[in-house]
C-alpha positions as CSV (number, residue, x, y, z in Angstrom):
1,M,75.1,56.2,107.7
2,P,73.1,54.0,105.3
3,H,69.4,54.4,105.7
4,N,68.8,50.6,106.1
5,T,71.2,50.2,109.0
6,V,69.3,48.7,111.8
7,R,69.6,50.8,115.0
8,F,68.1,50.1,118.4
9,H,68.1,52.3,121.4
10,H,68.1,50.6,124.8
11,L,66.9,53.1,127.4
12,C,67.4,51.9,130.9
13,G,68.6,53.2,134.2
14,P,71.9,52.2,135.9
15,G,71.8,48.7,137.2
16,S,68.6,47.8,135.4
17,G,70.1,44.9,133.6
18,K,70.6,46.4,130.2
19,G,74.0,44.9,129.7
20,S,72.7,41.4,130.3
21,Q,69.8,42.0,127.9
22,C,72.1,43.4,125.3
23,E,74.4,40.4,125.5
24,Q,71.5,38.1,124.8
25,L,70.2,40.1,121.9
26,V,73.7,40.3,120.3
27,K,74.0,36.5,120.5
28,K,70.5,35.9,119.1
29,Y,70.4,38.5,116.3
30,G,74.1,39.3,115.4
31,F,73.9,42.9,116.3
32,T,76.9,45.0,117.4
33,H,76.4,46.2,121.0
34,L,77.6,49.8,121.5
35,S,77.8,50.7,125.1
36,T,78.5,54.4,125.6
37,G,80.3,53.6,128.9
38,D,82.6,51.1,127.0
39,L,83.2,53.6,124.2
40,L,84.2,56.3,126.7
41,Q,86.6,53.9,128.6
42,N,88.2,52.8,125.3
43,E,88.6,56.5,124.3
44,L,90.2,57.2,127.7
45,S,92.8,54.5,127.1
46,S,93.7,55.9,123.7
47,L,95.5,59.0,125.2
48,S,94.1,61.2,122.4
49,E,93.4,64.9,122.8
50,R,89.7,64.0,123.1
51,S,90.5,61.5,125.8
52,K,92.2,64.2,127.8
53,L,89.1,66.4,127.5
54,I,86.9,63.4,128.6
55,K,89.1,62.7,131.5
56,D,89.0,66.3,132.7
57,I,85.2,66.3,132.5
58,M,84.8,63.0,134.3
59,E,87.2,64.0,137.1
60,C,85.0,67.0,137.8
61,G,82.1,64.6,138.2
62,E,80.3,66.0,135.2
63,P,78.6,63.9,132.5
64,V,80.4,63.8,129.2
65,P,78.6,66.1,126.7
66,G,76.3,64.3,124.3
67,G,78.1,65.7,121.3
68,I,81.3,63.9,122.2
69,V,79.4,60.7,122.9
70,L,77.6,61.0,119.6
71,E,81.0,61.4,117.8
72,L,82.2,58.2,119.5
73,L,79.0,56.3,118.6
74,K,79.2,57.4,114.9
75,E,82.9,56.4,114.7
76,A,82.1,53.0,116.2
77,M,79.1,52.5,113.8
78,V,81.2,53.4,110.7
79,A,84.0,51.1,111.8
80,N,81.6,48.2,112.2
81,L,79.3,48.9,109.3
82,G,80.3,45.9,107.1
83,D,80.4,43.4,110.0
84,T,77.0,43.7,111.6
85,K,73.3,43.2,111.1
86,G,72.6,46.3,113.2
87,F,73.5,48.3,116.2
88,L,72.2,47.9,119.7
89,I,73.0,51.2,121.5
90,D,72.8,51.5,125.3
91,G,73.4,54.5,127.4
92,Y,72.3,56.9,124.7
93,P,70.4,59.1,124.4
94,R,70.3,60.3,128.0
95,E,68.5,63.6,127.2
96,L,65.9,64.7,124.7
97,N,68.2,66.9,122.7
98,E,70.6,63.9,122.3
99,A,67.7,61.9,120.8
100,K,66.9,64.6,118.3
101,E,70.6,65.1,117.4
102,F,71.1,61.4,116.9
103,E,68.1,61.3,114.5
104,S,69.3,64.4,112.5
105,K,73.0,63.2,112.2
106,I,72.6,59.4,112.1
107,G,68.9,58.5,111.6
108,E,65.9,57.3,113.5
109,P,66.2,54.1,115.5
110,K,64.2,51.2,114.2
111,L,63.2,50.1,117.7
112,V,63.5,51.6,121.1
113,F,63.4,49.4,124.2
114,C,63.0,50.7,127.7
115,L,63.4,48.6,130.8
116,D,61.0,49.5,133.6
117,C,63.1,48.8,136.7
118,S,62.4,50.1,140.2
119,A,64.8,52.5,141.9
120,E,65.1,49.9,144.7
121,T,66.2,47.2,142.4
122,M,68.7,49.4,140.5
123,S,70.1,50.7,143.8
124,S,70.5,47.1,145.2
125,R,72.2,45.9,142.1
126,L,74.6,48.9,142.0
127,L,75.5,48.6,145.6
128,M,76.4,44.9,145.1
129,R,78.4,45.8,141.9
130,S,80.2,48.6,143.7
131,Q,81.2,46.3,146.6
132,S,82.8,43.8,144.2
133,S,84.7,46.4,142.0
134,Q,87.6,48.8,142.5
135,H,85.4,51.8,142.2
136,F,83.1,52.1,145.3
137,D,80.0,54.2,145.2
138,S,78.2,55.1,148.3
139,A,74.4,54.5,148.7
140,E,73.9,58.3,148.5
141,T,76.0,58.6,145.2
142,I,73.9,55.7,143.7
143,K,70.7,57.3,144.8
144,E,71.7,60.6,143.2
145,G,72.6,58.9,140.0
146,I,69.3,57.1,139.8
147,E,67.4,60.3,140.5
148,S,69.4,62.1,137.8
149,Y,68.6,59.3,135.4
150,Y,64.8,59.5,136.1
151,Q,64.8,63.3,135.7
152,A,66.6,63.2,132.3
153,A,64.9,60.0,131.0
154,K,61.3,61.1,131.4
155,P,61.2,63.5,128.4
156,V,63.2,61.0,126.3
157,I,60.8,58.1,127.1
158,A,57.8,60.4,126.5
159,Y,59.3,61.4,123.1
160,Y,59.8,57.8,122.0
161,E,56.4,56.6,123.3
162,K,54.8,58.9,120.7
163,K,56.7,57.1,117.9
164,P,55.9,53.6,116.4
165,L,58.2,50.8,117.4
166,S,58.8,51.9,121.0
167,Y,58.4,49.3,123.7
168,L,58.4,49.4,127.5
169,Y,59.3,46.2,129.4
170,T,59.6,45.2,133.0
171,A,63.1,44.2,134.0
172,D,61.9,40.7,135.0
173,S,60.5,39.5,131.7
174,V,62.3,41.7,129.3
175,Y,64.4,39.3,127.1
176,P,61.6,36.9,126.1
177,E,59.3,39.9,125.4
178,I,62.0,41.8,123.3
179,K,62.8,38.6,121.4
180,Q,59.1,38.2,120.6
181,T,58.9,41.8,119.5
182,C,61.9,41.5,117.2
183,T,60.5,38.2,115.7
184,Q,57.0,39.6,115.2
185,E,58.0,42.9,113.5
186,R,57.7,42.5,109.8
187,S,60.8,44.4,109.2
188,F,62.8,42.0,111.3
189,S,61.4,38.7,110.0
190,W,64.8,37.9,108.4
191,Y,66.2,37.6,112.0
192,K,64.0,34.5,112.8
């Protein structure tokens, strides 16, 4: 991966609004949005050997290993390299070892955004989303998913808080604040 490729990590819990924020940032700055959930769904529809492995893992209710997700991310980044100003990655890293593996195999992110969204807000949004989709999750399943996110995310957030260019935003005011951050950073002045 070229060293000057702009990479952002968007660390947020399920139902925190990261998809909406990513859409706005993509429109404003011309980034390519790489959602790990979308990459996994696309791979599942490909009927490859890897898709069979992913399907088996997901059917057991287990998270897809970070190494597989990193392969999908790297392939998507390489495929879009000439057509983008940078990559906005959401849903990765989920765990500290994934953050370190990303940095060693691809490079350090230029910015890391984290949405601070309450468990109640995430739960409410996920319940509403679940009721309007084909895949229904119970309140208990949603609660377990949010608790799992918090447990895994704490060390990742702590790791990135020690690095420059890491920002924590509230879910209510995030887009204007992220936009201001991107505009103020010297290294992103060409996005104005």
